N, C-alpha and C positions, 0 to 999 in steps of 0.2 A: 366714528368709533373712538371710544375712550382710549387714552394712552395706555392705561393699565391692561386693557383687554388685548391691545396690540402686542404688548410685551408678553402676555400669557401665551398668545398664539405663536409668537416667535420661539418661545421655549418648548411648548408641547409638540410642535411640529418636528422638533429634533429628537423626540423621545419615542423609540420603538414601543408599541406598534403604531403609534399615532402618526409617525412619519410616512405611513402608507395612505393616509387619508387625503381626500380632496380638500380644496379651500373651504367649500361649503360645510363639509363634515367637521372640519377643524373649528369653524365658527359655532357650530351646534355644541361641540364639547366645551368650548370656552365659555359659552353663555350658561351652560348647565352647572359648571363646577363652582364650588365654594372654596374660599381661601380660609384656612384655619391655622392657628399656631398652637404648639404643644410645648410646654416647659419640660426641662430635663426632669426625669423621674415620673412624669405624668403617664398614667395608663390610657392609651388611646383606644384600644379595643379590649373589653373584658371577656373572659371566658364565660360562655353561656348566653351572651347578649345576641340579639338579632342584628344582622348587618346587611345593608343594601347598598353600601358605598365601596368604591374602589379608590384607594389612596395612592397618589403619586407624590413621592417625597422630594420636594424641591431642594431643601437644604436640611442638614442635620443628620441624625442617625437614630435607628430604633432597633430593639432586640425582641425576638420572639421567644417565649418561655414555654417549656413543656408542662405536663400536669404536676410535676414535682418542683416546679419553679426553677428548673435548670435551663441554661441557655440552649436553645434549639437552632436558632439562625439569627442573622444580622443583616440589616439593610441600611444603605446610606443614599446620598443624593442621586436622583435619577432612577431609583428603584421603585417598584410597585409592591403594595401589600394589601391584604384584605380581600383579594379577588376570589380566593377559594370559598370563603364563607358567603360572599356576595353572589357568586355565580352558581355554587354547587350545593352547599349545605344549608345556607341561610342563617346558620348559627356559628358563632366564634368558638372554636375548640381550644385555641391557644392564645393567651393574652399577649398583647404587643405594647411595649413600654418605650417611651422616648429616653434615650441615654444622652442626648444633646438637645438643646433648643431646636425645634423643628418648624419649618414652614411646609404646610401640606396643601395639596390640591385634592379636594374631595369630589369625585365624579360619580353620579348615580349609576349603578350597575345597569339600569334600564336604558340609559342613554347609550352606553357602549354596546349593549345587546341589540338595540335598534340599528345602530350603525353597522354592526357585524353582518347584517343581512346583505348589505351592499359590499362590505369589506370583510371577507371571511378571515383575513389575516389577524383581525382582532381576537376572534375566538381561539385561533390557533396559538397565538402568543400566550394567552392566559391558560392554556391547557396545563393542568397541574402535573401531568406525567412528563418527566424529563425525556423519556424515550420518544413520546409523541412529538415533543418540541424539536428534538434532534432530527427525527424523521422528516419533519416539514422543512427544517433548515437545510438538510442534505438535498432534498428535492429542489430547493432553490439554487443551492450551490452547483448541482450537477445538471441544471437545466441546459440541455444540449440541443435545443430546437434549432439553433443556428448552425449546427454541424451535421451535415448530411450523413456522415459516417455512422452517427449514432441513431439517426432516425430511419435509416434505410437498412434493409437486409442486403447481404452480399449479392443475392440472386437478382435484386432489383437494379443493381448497378452494372450488370453484365451487358456490354454493348451489343454483342452478337450472340444471342441465345440459341439460334438455330444451327449455326455452322460448327458442328463438332465432328472432327474426323476420327473415325474408329477403324482400326485395322487389326487383323488376327496376329497373334504373337509369333507365328511362323512366317509372316511376310518378311521378305528380304529387306535389309537395311536400305539398299538402293531404291527399291520400290516405294518404301515409306517416304524417302526423301523426295522422290518424284511426285508422289501424290500430295505431299505437304506443299510443294511448290505450285502445283496445278490448282490447289484449293486456296492458296494464299493464306495459309495458317502457320502459326509459329509453334504449334504443339499438336500431338496426336495421342489419343488414348489407345492403349494396347489391350486387346481383349482375349480372354480364353473362353471361347464361345460367347455366352452372355455376361460373363463375369469380368469385371475390371481387374486387369492383372498388372498393369504398369503404365508409364507415361514417358514420352520422349519429347524433347523440344529442339529448336534449332541449335541451342547450346550443346545438346548431346552430341551432335555430329562434329562439333569443334573439339570438345573435351575428351570424348571417348572413341570416336571413329577416326577422324583425321590425325589427331595428335598421336594415336597409338597404332596407326596404320592397320586398322581392322579391315578384314575382307568384307566388302560391301555385299557379297552374296550370302553372308551369314544371316540367320534370322534376327529380327529386331529384338527378340527377347534377350539376346546376348549383351545388349547395351542399354536396355530400358531401365528406368528408375523404378524399383519395386517397393521401396519403403514409402508408400503413398499416404499422404494426409488428405482427408476429405472433410467437407463440412456439409451440414444439412441446409435446406432452403431457407430456414428461418434464422440462420446465424447472422449476427450483426456485421455490417461492413467493417466496423472498427475492430471486431474480434478477428476477422479474416486478415486484416492488416497486421495485427499483433502476431498471428501465426506465421505469416510470411516473414516478419522481422525475426522472430525467434529461430526459425529453421532455415533462413536465408534461401527462400524459394520465391518464385515469381508468379505462380499460378496454383489454384486450388480447385479440384473438381467438386461440384456441388451435387449431392446425391439425395434421392428421396428415401422414404422409410425402408424400401426394399433394396437399397444400395444401387439403384439405377441412376446413371449419370444424367443430370438434367442440363447442366451447362458448366462452363469453366470461368471462374473469375480470375482476372489477371491483375498484376500490379498496375498496369496502365489504366484499367477500369477504375481503380481506386484513386489513382493520381488525377484522372480526369474529374472525378467527383470532388476531390479535396486535395489541396496541395500539402503533401507530407514528404519529408525527406528521410524518414527512418530507414526504409528498406534500401534506398540507395546508399545511405551511410554505411549500413552493414555490408552491402556489396563491395563498396570501396575498401572497407577495412579488410575484407577477405582477399583483396587483390594487392594490398600494400606489401612492399618489398623491403622496408626498413623501419626502424624505430622512429626516425624523423617523420616519415610519411604517416605513421600511426598517430604520432603526437599532433600533427597538423589536423588530421581527421577528428581527433578527440576534442579539438576546439569547437567542433560543431555540436557537441553534446549539450552544453548549456542552452544554445538557441533552440535545439530540438526539444529539449525538456520544456522550455518556455512556451513553445508552440502547443505542446500537449496540455499544459496547465491552462493556457488561454482558451483552448477548445473544450475546457471543462471535462477532460477525461478523469476517470476515477483514480484514486491513489493506487488501486490494484493494477489498473491498466498501465499507468505511468511507470510504476515500479517494475512491472514485467518487461516493458519495452526498454527502459534505460538499463536494466540488468542484462538484458539480451545483448545490448551493444557492448557492455562491459565484458561479458563472457567471450564475445567474438574478438575483442582486443586481446584478452588473455590468451585465447586459443591461437590467434595469429602470431603472438609473441613466441609461443612455444614452437610453432612451426619454423619461425625464423631462427630460434635457438638451435633447433635440430639441423637446420641448414648450415649454421655456423660451427657447431660442435659434433655433428654426426648423430646417428640414431643410437639410442641407448642399448647396451648389451643385455640389460635386464628390464623386465616389464615394470611400469610404474603408472600411478594414477595421479594426475595433477588435480587438486580439489580446492574449491573455494569455500569459505565459511562466511557467517554473518549475513548482512543485508543482501549482498549479491547472491548468495546461495538461496536465500528465501525469495528472491525476485522482488526486493523492496528497496532497491537503490533509488536515490534522488540525484539532484544535480551536484551534490557534494558527498564524497565518500572516500574512506581510506581503503587499503587493501588487506584482506585476510586470506591467506592461502597456505597450503601444505602439500606434502608429497607422501603417498603410500607406496612403499617399494615392495616388489615381490620378495618372498622369503629367500630367494636365491641370491639376494643382494650380498655382495662381499665388500666390506668397507674399504679394504686396501685397493681392490680393483676398480671400484665404481664411485667412490666418494668424490673424487676430483671432478668427474663429469657432472654430477648433480650439483656441486657447488657452483660450477660455471653456468649451467642453465638456470639455476635458481636466481643467481645474481643478475643474469641477463634479463630474465622476465620481470623480477621485482623492480629493477632499475628502470626497465621500460615502462612498467605500469606507473611508476612515479612520474616519469616524463609525460605520460598521458593524463596526468591529473589525479591518479589514484595514489594518494600520498602513502608513505610508509606507515605501517601499523604502529601506533604509539606503544602498544603492548608487545610488539615484536612477534605477532602471530603471522609469521611468513615462512616460506619454504627455505629461506636463507638461514633460518635458525635451525641448527642441527637437531634440536629437540623435536622439530616438526617435519623432519625429512628422514623417516625411519621405516623399517619393514612392517608388513601387515601384522606379524606376531607381536612386535613391540607396541604397535597401536592398540591391539587387543589387550595387551598388558596394561597400557595406560588407562583404558576405560574400565578394566576390571578393578584397578585400584581406586579410580574416581568414584565408581558406583558402590563399592563395598567399604570404602573409607571416605565417606562424604565430609571432608574437612572444608573450610571456607575457600581455600585456593582450588581444591578439587572441584567444588561446586561452580566456581567461576569458570574454570576451564570446561566443565561439562556443558555449561550454558553456551559457550562458544562452539564447541565441537559436536554438539548434537544437531547443529544446523550446517550440514555439509552438502555440496552439490558437485557432481563430476564435471570436469572441463575437458580433459585430454588424456590419452593413454589407454590403459586397460581398465574399463569400468568395473570388471568383475572384482577387482581389489576393493573398491568402495562398497560394492554390494555385499561382499563377504563380511566386511567390517560391520555394516549396518545390521546384518542378520545376527551377528555375534552380540552386538549391543542389545538388540531386541530381546534375545534370550536372557541376558543378564538382568534387565530391568523388569521383566515380566513378574508381577506379583511381589516386587521388592518394595514393600510399603515404607520401610525406613528411609530408603533412598529418595522415594517420591516425596516424603514429608520434608526431607532436607531441601529438595529442589523447590518445593512449595515455599518454604521459608526464604530461600534465596530469591524467589520471584517477587517477594514483598520488600526487597531491598530499596527499590526506587518507588517513592510514593508520588501521586499526582500533586502538583504544586498548589494545594489549597490549604489555607489556614483555618483556624477555628471559626472565623466569621465568614467563611466562604470567600475570603479575600485571597488574591493571588500571592504566592510565595515566590519572590524573584531571586535569581542568582546573579552574581556579579559576572559581567561579560565585558571583555576588553579592559580598558583602563578605568572607566568611570561608571557607565550605565549598567543598570540591572535589568534583567529580562527573564522571560520564561524559556527554559530549555525544553523545546518541544519534542526532542528525540529522547533525552534521558528521562524526563518526567512525564512525557505524554505518550509517545509511541512504545518505548521500551517496556513499561509496566504491562501493557496489553500483550506484547510479544512474549514476555516471560510467562504470563498467565496461560496463553495459548499453548506454549511448549509443555507445561505441566499437564494440562488437560489431555494433550495428545499422547504424551508418554504414559499417562495413567491408562489410556485406552490401548496401549501397545502400538501406537502409530509412530513409526520411525521413518517411513519413506517420504511422507508429506511434511514439508517444513515451512511453507508459506503461512504466515499468521492467519490470514482470512480462511485459507483452506483448512488449517488446523482447527479453527473454531467450528467450522461447519461439520467436519468429520467427527470431532469430539462430541458434538451435540447428537449426531447419529449414533455414536457409541455409548451415549448416556452418561459420559463423564462431565458433561456440561448441559444444563437445562436449555430448553428452546428459548425461554425468555432471556437467560443469561447470554446465549449466543447472539440474539438480536440486539441486546443492549450493548455488548462489546463490539459487534460489527459496526453499529452506528456511531459509537464513540470513537472507534479507531478511524473510521472514515472522516469524521468531522475534524478530529485532532490532526490527522494527516493532511487534510485539505488546507487547514490554517497554516501548517508548516510549509506546504508546497507553494501556497500563494505568497508567503513571505520570501521564499527562495526565488520566486518569479520576479518580485520587486528588486531583489539583489542582482539578478541576472540583467534586468533591464537597466539598472543604474550602474552596471559594471562594477559592482562592489564584491568584496570577498563573500563567498556563499557559506552560510553556517546554519545552525538549527535554532537560533534565538529569535524570539518574537517579543517586542515590547508591547505590553497591553494597551498603551495609549494609542498605538497605531491601528487598533481594532475598533470597530464600531461597538456601541453599547450592546447591540443585539448579538454580535459575535462573541463578546465577552460573556454574555449571559449563557449562550449555548455552550461555550467552552467550559464554563463552570459546571454546567449540567453534565457534560461528558466526563470531566474529571471526577465529579462526585459519583457517577456510575462506576467508574474504574475503582475508586476507593471502596465502594460498597462491595464490589466483586473480590477485591483483595481481602477484605474482612471475612467474606464468605469462604474463601479458600483457606484462610488461616484457621477457621473453625473446622472445616471439613478435613484438613490434614493434621489437625492438632499441633500446629507449629509452636504453640506456647510451651509444650512439653520439651522442646529442644533447647530452650534457653538455659 
């Protein structure tokens, strides 16, 4: 083999999608290609000409011009062009001109199409629709065939499907305990005739019977758990795990379409199938008796997060699980605070905001929290108490790795520890006087989730907010304009726009420029539809599409872009956890493969297009 051909093969096998080819296929491509040179200013492809060649740009740079001769796109070393006309139309619709001296590899389209029969990745790569490319990329990223929790339903992992103990709700506590012992089971379903009414476990007898000295002759219905969570037979095992983590429970009844119990999945069934420590971590958090204990347990969050990323869980599932852990730490700190300072004389709701509220936390997060006080709150009588518990909890969160909020959105700030009526007044002002600061605060406080206390206070506030924004087109236009504040990091030539990070290096801020623009778009779509209870970004996009404030295509595009951008961010944080580095949201493009960079640009461009569409739909230009 000639030295030149060896060098060509060495180069093309590093270029996606040719990196997927076998050695024989690479030789076929290398033999078929022609090497050409183009001088700066030379037109490589003319509008209207027939084209049957795909170009791989080895060195140099080219520009694509639209029908008016204006710049449409830009390619440089390692990029492909000409494939749309070669594969789809047969005719060049936009001319391509060299803006630097170029070395080109010209490959016949027929060669690539023939190879694509055996290697479908070739056709997938050159699909001209960004959404299709992203969908294929996500399929590869989330290939979970190695993880049984993703490939099996919960019902398939139940070890003992036949042995379900069911007893009537009027059975005595003593008789239930005897039958559970005789049947060697750790739980029992409590029935009201044929209807599932509750459940008891061996833990019930410790926490509700023995500790409270309950008369064992009483009916079991007096101590059973009634707030049941069930799943259907097709629920993924991974989803069952997330439910157990979120609600700190160890078993889930599996029911059919008629709500008949088929079996019970336990945490041990899941642990046997796949080693996970999320549920046990949550359980230990809820048993911790000091801030020091919680801080030690919080050290397990990064490795737990890393395990989830390695197992290719989706960003949605990872965010949900990590946020659940954070909520439990928050809740446990409040319980410890009440042990330290006593129970409040006035009702309150401890509420979180931001990514934790949306269920989108990763391995790195600050804290955003606030208190809604009952309107009976008296500043002279009660302020000192709430200062103490706020400081205790916020300091505790900081010790657990949830650093103090840089913007001081914390319950320790007197502005964010006020009565329900004051909170309603805040929102009334922000909504009816949408100034820049008001809009910034609205973006934070429209994403709220209850943690501890009296949930009615938060529900009352959300109902009030919903009424204020309904039909308020001026406010929604201002919120739309605010949602366009952070643009995806793409320059005019589809090149990445980097931000300074640390002392020297520049990188992509995957949260501020990647995730946040989609989160902001989703918030506006949801508020426009009057959706205030659902705040998770993915859920907002889905519900907004159902409510017709977002098109089906727009929903699919944004969901896939969000997933891919989030996955790149999570994989970078995984590397930082493994290297024991400080965790952040920055990714240097050079650490990504050329294929990842390509898909990331596709995702950013989709977001940019959706921002432009929102600007037009809400007439944000009139607000300037």
